[in-house]
C-alpha positions in Angstrom: -42.0 -8.0 -78.1 -39.3 -5.2 -79.1 -35.8 -6.5 -79.6 -32.2 -4.9 -80.0 -29.3 -6.6 -80.7 -26.4 -4.9 -81.5 -22.4 -5.8 -81.1 -19.4 -4.0 -79.5 -16.2 -4.3 -78.4 -16.5 -8.0 -78.5 -19.8 -8.4 -76.7 -23.5 -9.0 -78.3 -25.9 -6.8 -76.5 -29.3 -8.3 -76.4 -32.2 -6.4 -74.9 -35.6 -7.5 -75.2 -39.1 -5.7 -74.2 -42.3 -7.7 -73.4 -42.6 -11.3 -73.5 -40.4 -14.0 -74.2 -42.5 -16.6 -75.8 -42.8 -19.1 -78.1 -43.1 -16.8 -80.7 -40.8 -13.9 -79.7 -38.1 -16.5 -78.8 -38.1 -17.6 -82.3 -37.7 -13.8 -83.7 -35.1 -12.9 -82.0 -33.3 -16.4 -82.3 -33.8 -15.0 -86.0 -31.8 -11.6 -85.0 -29.2 -13.5 -83.3 -28.9 -16.2 -86.3 -28.2 -12.9 -88.3 -26.1 -10.8 -86.5 -24.0 -14.0 -85.3 -23.5 -15.3 -81.5 -20.7 -17.6 -81.8 -17.7 -17.1 -80.1 -19.0 -13.9 -78.7 -19.7 -12.8 -74.9 -23.0 -12.4 -74.0 -24.9 -9.6 -72.0 -28.6 -10.1 -71.9 -30.5 -7.2 -70.5 -34.0 -8.8 -69.1 -35.4 -5.0 -67.7 -37.8 -5.2 -69.7 -39.3 -8.4 -69.6 -42.1 -9.6 -67.9 -42.5 -13.4 -68.9 -40.4 -15.8 -70.2 -41.8 -19.3 -71.3 -40.4 -22.3 -71.3 -39.4 -21.6 -75.1 -37.0 -18.1 -74.2 -35.7 -20.6 -71.2 -34.7 -23.1 -74.2 -32.8 -20.0 -76.0 -31.3 -18.7 -72.7 -30.2 -22.3 -72.3 -28.6 -22.1 -76.1 -27.1 -19.2 -75.4 -25.8 -20.4 -72.6 -24.5 -23.6 -74.1 -22.8 -21.2 -77.0 -20.8 -19.3 -74.9 -19.6 -21.6 -72.8 -18.5 -24.4 -75.4 -16.1 -21.3 -76.7 -14.6 -19.7 -73.9 -16.9 -17.1 -73.8 -19.4 -15.4 -71.1 -23.6 -14.9 -70.8 -24.7 -12.5 -68.5 -28.0 -11.6 -67.3 -28.8 -8.6 -66.0 -32.1 -6.6 -64.1 -34.3 -9.8 -63.7 -37.6 -8.7 -62.2 -39.1 -10.6 -59.6 -41.4 -12.8 -62.1 -38.6 -13.7 -64.3 -36.3 -14.7 -61.2 -39.1 -16.7 -60.1 -39.3 -19.1 -63.0 -35.4 -19.0 -63.1 -35.0 -20.4 -59.8 -38.1 -23.1 -60.3 -36.2 -24.2 -63.8 -33.2 -24.4 -61.7 -31.5 -21.7 -63.9 -30.7 -19.6 -61.5 -27.5 -22.0 -60.3 -26.3 -22.5 -63.7 -26.5 -19.0 -64.8 -24.9 -15.9 -64.3 -27.4 -13.3 -63.4 -26.9 -9.6 -62.0 
C-alpha cells in the first residue's frame, strides 16, 4: 500500500493505492495521527483502492465520526465497483458522502 496524506486549505487529502486492510489501515492511521485530522475537512480518494476490509471500514467510520463531531465534512471520491459493493453491504453508502 502506498498512501499520500497532505493538508491544504483547511482540508486533509488522503489517497491510497492497493488494499485497505488490517495492516495498511494501521499504517494509514499512524500517518493520520502524525498529520492531525481533528477539526478539518477530509477528502479521501479511493481511486486506487482495490479492496477494503473491516479494519479499513473501521478507519473510515472513525474519520466520519471525527468530522461529524467537529462540524466538518468527509468526502469519499472515486470508489470502484468492488469497494462500492462492500460499502453497500455494510450500509456505509447511506451514511457517508460518496461522490
